[in-house]
N, C-alpha and C positions, 0 to 999 in steps of 0.2 A: 650373729648376736643372739638370735632366738635359740633358746635352749629348753631344757625340760621345765624350768619354772616360768619362762616367759611365753606369753601367748600372742603378743603383738609388739610392734615397735612404733614409737612416735618420733617423727623427724621434724626438726625445727630448722627454719631457714632453707627449705628445699628449693633447689634450682635445677633446671634441665641443663646438663653439660653437653650431651649430644643426643640426637634423635635420628631415626631412619624410618621413613614411611614408604611403603612399596606396594605394588599390585602387579598381578600377572593375569593374562587371559584366562577366563573361566575360574578365577580365584577371588579371594577376599582381599580387601585392603588390610595390610598388617602394619603395625607400628611397634617400635621398640625404643625405649627411653633409657638413658644413663643419667642418673641424678646424683647430685652432691648435696649434702646437708651440713649445717653448722654443728649439729649434734643429733645423736640418735639415742633414744632411751628405751630400754626393754620394759614392757608393761606386764605386770602379773595379774592385773584385773582389767577387764575390758567390757565396755558397755556397747552393745550392738547399736550402731547409729541408724538402724532401720532404713538402709539404702534400698530403694526399689529400682529394679532393672527397667529402663525405658521400654515402652512398647514400640520398638522400631526394628526394622530389618537391618542386617549388617550391610555396610557399603560393599558393593560387588563390582567386578570389572565392567559389567554392562552399563554401569552408571557413569563411566568415564567418557568425557569428550574433551577435545582441544578446541577452544573458541578464542579467536583473536579478533578484537573489535566486535563485529556483528556476524562474522563468518566462522562456521565450524568446519574444521579440516580433518580429512582422513579418518582412519580407524586406529585407535590406540591399542597396541598389543601388550605393552607393559610400561611401567614407569617407577622411578625411585627419586626421592628427595632426601638428602642427608644434610643435617645441620650439626656443626661442631662449634660450640661456644668457647672452647679452650679456656675454661675457668681455672684460675690459679688461686690457691688458698692464701688468705692474709695470715699473718702470724697468729699462732694459738694463744689463747688466754686460759691457762689451766687445761681442762679437758675439752674445751670448746674452741672451734675455729671462729675467728672474729668475723669472717665474711669471705667473699670471693671477688676477684677482679676479672673482667672479661678481657682476654688477650687475643684480639684479632679473630673474630668469628669467621667461620668458613661455611659456605653454602654450595651444594652441588646438586644438580638435577639431571635426570636422564629420562628420555621418553622415546619409545619405539612407535613409529607411526607407519601405517600402510596407506600410501596415497591412493585415492580412489580413481584417479586418472593420470595418465602420463604427463600431460601438459602442466598440470599443477606441480608435480614433482620436478619437472624440468625447470619451471619458473623458480621454484624454491632453491634448487641447487645452483642455478646461474644468477641468483639474487636479482631476478627481474623485478622491477618496481611494481609492487602491489601494496596497498595500504596495510593489509594484514601482515604480509611478509616483512615489510619494513619495521613494523612494530615488533615482530618476533626477533628480527636481527638485533634491534636495539636491546631487547631483553637479554638475548644470549650474549651480547657483547659485554654486558655488566658482569657476567660470571667468568670472564676470561682473566 
């Protein structure tokens, strides 16, 4: 929509339809959003909102840990979380969408972990009872 005469766009009723957040070893956390809006208007004049960049370092791979309960496990090499809200448009009213309806949101997660000792990995794979593992299995079962 941005053309020669428009310098910005204003979105009304903006919602996130889907998002993906991921990280890899020796990399930064990255995020991508797919958004839907009731209406988008091209602006020909624009007032700078004077946004200041926070004095923070970017989130990096070395900041990632997997902690369940009070125990931290393994070394995380990569991960990804995907959210899909499956937004459906309500009927239009003129040039504007009246709104959106959530139609069965879907969530998916993936983490690669290097276990720091064999017995821990073996217990995890065999579902040997441990408080933290039981909590993890309960969490994973929700995503099936």
